[in-house]
N, C-alpha and C positions, 0 to 999 in steps of 0.2 A: 290536540284533537279538536275538531270543530263540533260543537254541540248541535244536535239535529234541530233544536227548537230556536236557534238564533235566526232572527228575521221573521219568525212566526209569531203572530199576535193571537193568542187564544181567545181574546175578547173581541176580535174583529167581527163586525156584524153590520149589515145594512139596516138592522132594526134598532140600533142604538138611538136613544132619544125618542123613539116612536112607541115604545112598549113600557108598560108599568115596570118600575125598577125591581119589584119583587119577582115579576114574571121573568125579567131579563136575568136576574141573579140565578133563578132556577134553571133557565135555559143554558146559561154559561156553565153551571155545575154539571148538567147532563152532558153538554158538549165536551167538558173536561174528561168525563168517563169515555166518551166516544173516541177522543184523541188518544187516551191510554190504550184502548182496544186496538185502534189502528196501528199504534206503535208496536204492540204485541204481535199483531198479524204480520207486520213487516219482518220482525225478528224471527217469527216462526217459519215464514216462507224462506228466509235466508238459511235457516237450519235445514229445512226440507231439501233445498237445492244443494246444500253441501253433501247431504246423504245421497241424493240422486246423481251427483257428479261422481261419487265413488262407485255407484252402480254402473255408470257409464264407462268408467275405466275398467271395471271387472268384465263388462260385456266386450269391450274392445280387446282387452288382453286375451279373452277366450273366444274371440271371433263370433260372438253372439249378435243377433240382430238388435238394433236400437229399440225397436218396439216389441212389446209382448202383449198381443191382443187379449189373450185369456186373462192375464193379470189386470189389464186395464178394465175389462168388462166386470171382473170381480170387484175391483175398487169402486167403480161407478155404482154398482148395485149396493155395495156396502155403504157408500156415502149417501145414496138416496135414502136408505133405511135410517141412517143416523140423522139425516135432515128431517125426516118425518117425525122421529122421536123428539127432536129438538124444536119442532114446530117451525121449521124453515122450509121454504118452498123447495121440494126435491128437484124440480126442473132447474132452478137457480143453482143449487148445489152441483148438479151434473154439469151445467155450463161452466161453472167455476173450475171443477176438476178437469174437464176436457181442456180448458185453457192451460192449466198447469201441466197436464200430460203432454200436450203439444209442445210446450216449451222444453220439457224434459227430453222428449224424443229429439227435438232439434239439437239440444246440448249433446245428447248421446251420439247423434250423427256427426256432429262437429268433432267430438273426441275420437270417434272411429276414423274419420277422414284425416285427422291430423297425425294419426299414429301414436297418440299419447298413451294408448293402452299397451304399447309394446316396449 
């Protein structure tokens, strides 16, 4: 199995040699945390799409439409409230969820069109 960090240099920076070594060390430490968060986001998105693929199959098997506007509106409202609670820009959170929803719908349409639900 190929390790995802091969070929990735966590210390890559155009600031190397330009910044105080203590500042650079702190910057690299914080970036290490950011890298861990990014990896977690990728794995969480993968799990989310596995679940939505199953929903797509259920919808196709039962001849349900790929999109569910009431569910999507409720999710957007919920995510905006969570974003506010977390001090994240709710407009950004909505854009992010809209992107995910559009991908999910595209997957559901492909499942339905391929007959994989039958």
